[in-house]
N, C-alpha and C positions, 0 to 999 in steps of 0.2 A: 760549608760541608768539607770535611777533610777529604783529600784526594784518595781514591781507592787504591789499594795495592795492585800493582800490575804484574804479578808474577806470571810468567808464561807457563802454561800447563805442559807437563812432559808428554811427548808423544808415546803411545804404546809401541813397544817393539813388535815387529811383525815376525811371527814364527816362520822359520824356513822349513818348508815341507820337503822331505827327502824324495828324490826321484825314484820311482818304483819301476822295476823291470816289467815287461809284459805290456798288455794292451791298456790303453788309458780307460779310466772308468767313464761311465756315461755322464751326461750333464746332471748336475745337482739341482735340486729345487731351489729357486731364489728365496733368500731369507728376507723376512720383513725387517725393516730398519729397527735397531734396538733403541728403546726409549732411554733417555738419560737416567742414570741411577738416582733414586730419590734420596738425597742426603743434604743436610745443612751445608756441609763443606762444598758440595757441588754448587748449591745455590749461591753461596758467598763468592765462589770463583766466577760465576756468571756476573754477579754484581760488580766484581773487581774489573771485569772485562767490558763494563758498560752494556751488558747484554741482559737488560731487565725483561725483555720479551720471553726469555727462557727462565729467568730467575723468579719472576712474580708467581706464575702458576705453581712452581715447585714450592715456594714459600707458603702459598695459600694451602696447598695440600698438606705440608708438614704441620701447619697450624691446625687444620681441620682434623688431622689424624693424631694430634697430640704427640708429635715427634719433634723434640727439640724444646729449648727454653722459649716460652712465649714472648718474653721481653725482647730477646734477641731477634726473633722472627718479625715482630712488629717493627723493630728498628730498621731492618733491611727492607721491609715493605715500605717504610717511610722514605728510605733512600731512593727506592725506585720511583715512588710517587713524585718525589721532589725532582728527580732527573727528567721525568716526562712532563713536568709542569702542573701536576695535580697537587697544588699546594694545600687545598682543603683536606684531601686524602692523606697527604704526608703529615699534616698537623695531627690528624686523628691517630695515625699509627705511632708517631713520636710520643704523643701524650699517653697512649696506652702502654707503650714500652716503659715510660717513666712511672706510670701508676704501679706497674708490676716491679720495677726496679729503679727507684729514684736516684741511684748512684751512677746511672749510665751517662758518662760525660758526653759522648758523641751524640746521643739522642737529644740531650739538652742543648748542646751547641748548635746542632742542625735545626732544632725547633726555633731557636732564636733567629737564625737566618731566614727561615720560612715565614715567621711572623713579620720580620722586616720586609720581605718581598710582598707580603699581603698589605703593607702599609700600616701595620700595627706596631709602630716604632716604640711607643711607650711600654707596651708589653714585652717587646723584644729587649729593650734596655733593662727593664726590671729583671727579666730572666737571666740575661747575660751578666749583669752586675753580680747577681748571686753566684753565677758560675765562676767568675773570676775570684770571688771571695773563697769559694770552696776549692778551687784549683788555681791558685795564684801563679803557678809556674807554667801554665799552659798558654803559649803565645796565641794560638788560634782563637781562644776565648776573648783575649784582649783585642785582637784584630777585629773580630765580629762586633764586639762592644763599641770600639772606636768608630767603625763604619756606621753603626746605627745611631750613635750619638751625633755624628756629623749630619746624617740624613735628617735627624730631628731638629737640626739647627744649632746644636750646642757644639760649635766648632772647636773651642778650646778644650773641652772635655774629650772630644773625639781625637784631637791631636795628641793629648796626653796618653790616651789609651793606645793609640797606634805607636807612639814612641816606646811604650812599655812592651808592646808586642815585638817591635824591632830589637829591643834590648834582650828579650828572652830568646828570640831566634835570630842569632847574629850571622846566619848564612843566607837566608832568603831576602831578596829585595822588596818583597810584596808590601810589607807594612810601611816601608819608607816611600814606596811609590804612592800609596794611598795618603800618607802624611803630606806628600808633595801636593796632592790635589786639595787637601784642606788648607795648606799654606797659600795656595793660589787664591782660594776663596777669601782668605783673610788679607790678601794683598801683600803678603810678606815674601817678596820675590827673591831677595838675596838669600834668605833662610831656606827658601824652596830650592834654590840652586845648590846650596850646601848639602841639603838632605838628599837630593838626587845624585850628587856626586858620591855620597856615601853608598847609595844604592848601586852605582856603577862600579865602585870598588868591590862590592860583593858579587856582581854579575857583569864583568867587563865586556862580555860579548852579547849581552841581552839587548835585542833590537828595540823592545818596548821601553826599556830604561833609557836608552840613548835618545830616542825620539822625545820622551818626556823631559829629559834634561835639556835638549835643544829648545823645546817650547819654554822652559823656565828661563833659559838664557835670553830668549827673545823678549819675554816679559820684563826681564831685568835690564833691558836695553843693551844687551851684549851680543850684538848681531854677528860679529866675526866668530865668536865662540860657537854660536848656534850653527853657522854655516859649516864650520870645521867638524862639528859633531854629526851633522846630517850627512856630510860627504863621507864620513866613516861608515855610516849605515849603507850608503849607496855602494861603497867599495866592498864591504864585508857582510852586509845583511843577508839573512836567509829567510826571514819571516815575511811572506808577501803582504800581509796586512800592515806591518810596520813600514815596509817599503812604500806602500800606497800612501800611508799617512805622511811619510817623509817627503813624498813627491809633492803633495799639496803644500806642505810647509815650505819647501824650497821654491815652489811657485810664488808663494806669498812674499818670499824674500827676493823675488825677481831673478832667481837663478834657474831659468827655464831649461837650459840644457841639462843641468844637474837633476832637475825635477823629472824630466822625461827619462833620464838614465835610471832614476830610482824606480819609476813605474815599470819600465821595461825589465829591470832587474826582478821586480816582483812577478811579472809574467813568466820570465824564464826560470825562476827558482821556485815556482809554486809546487812543483812535483805533483802529487795526487791531491793537493789541497784545492778543491774546486772553488770553495768560497773565497779563499785568498786570491786565487787566479782571477776570479770575476772582479774583485775589488781593484786589483792592479790593472786589469784591462780597462775598466771604466775610468780609473784615475788617469791612465795614459790618454784615453779618448777625450776626456774633459780638458786636460791641460794642453794637449796638442791642438785641439780645435780652437781653444781660446787664444793660442799663440799664432793662429793662422797656418798651422802645419797640418792641413787636412789630409794630405796623402798619407802621412805617417799615422794619423788617427784612424783612417780607413784600414790601413794595413793591420794594425793591432786589433781593432774591433772585429775585423773579419776573421782573424785567427781565434778570437774569443768565441764567435758564434760557431766556428767550425768545431771547437771542442765542446761547447755547451749550447747546442742548437735550440734547446728549449728554454734557455734563460731569458726571462722577459725583460730584465733591465738592459742587457746587452742588445737584445732585439730592438727595444724601443730607441735606445740612443743611436745605434747604427741606422735603423730605419728612418729616424728623424733627420739625420744628416743626409741620407740619400734623398729624402723628400725635398730638403732644402736645395739640393743640386738638381732637382727635377728628374731624378733617376727613379721614377715611380715604379717601373716594372720590378726593380730590385727591392724597392722599399716596401711595397704592399704586403708581400708575405710576412715580412718581419713585423710590420705594424699590426697586422691582423692577429698574429700570434701573441704579441704583447698585449693588445687590447683584450683579447679573449682571456688571457691569464689574469690581468688586473681587474677586469670587470666582474670576474667570478669570485672575487674576494669580498668578505664581509667584515668591516665596512669597506666600501670601494675606495681605493686610494686615489690620489690626484693623478697618478700615472695613467689611469684609464682615460681621463679627459685629454691628457697630452697625446696619447696614442690616437684617440678619436679625432683630435684637431689635425694631427699630421696626416691621417687617412683622408680627411676632408680636403686638405690642401692638395692631395693627389687626385681629387675628384671621385673618391671611393667612399661609400658608406661603411661604418664599422661593422 
């Protein structure tokens, strides 16, 4: 799916009321909140802001009241369905959009992605192949085709399509990154290094590209180059997920101090990215604990639970460590919280049993 435009809406100017002489007027009646204006432009703006909660009802009303082009309305309803994981609903809307207007590139491209996510790779490949024939200069169609070909096991065809996508869009590193994954599966490690070096030339400060290149260098038995690349991520990286990944890679290269610096960097640079913060906290805890640096692990895990008190993964890991040290008074609330969260999921994940076992070790039923 092509990324939505993220144009920031203009704020309305506030009218300045003149100051009037004399006595102030009495209190005015409170006004009911104004409903958003019903318009396709407003709905598209909501979609562009990833706000389908507001966009979908507006699009449905526009469709029911025959306001707007139906093919366009079905397309954006498909986008919202896809965004919230309703792949069957998205498929229906994209197909209806294409029934009404077969020339809609984005609907066909997005439908190919959705079919692939549903595991219908042959259908996705057939549709996307036709799309590349109809729109041979559109890099995203080639990218999605290459991804689906690789998922279906045709790695060479997938690689060729991804290289075509990279050729058409010579600014983005995405197609080269995906080509690197295909080359890894083919065991062509030096070619993978060369491909990811090209990606790094396009995006020299991209943390994901640097971590991917480091992994390619390890696979090519070029350990020193991998360490140098990962240390650059530690020094300059801003993506907490990439820093967490770099931390584990550095641990595997037996560079423990660098690994902990990477994970701590992810914790400190996460900003308002709670998911990235959580990953970096857990990475630090796992690596520090494995290296016998339990005090440091406790410090960072406790900072994690202070920020994300309801996070079951941090609660489980910190609680299990406290239980190991027989600090059961501190461990029990965390383990109960984690067990309740995991046991309530369907299907129940293995973390529920881990939390139960840790509770049992402290003499408490879950």
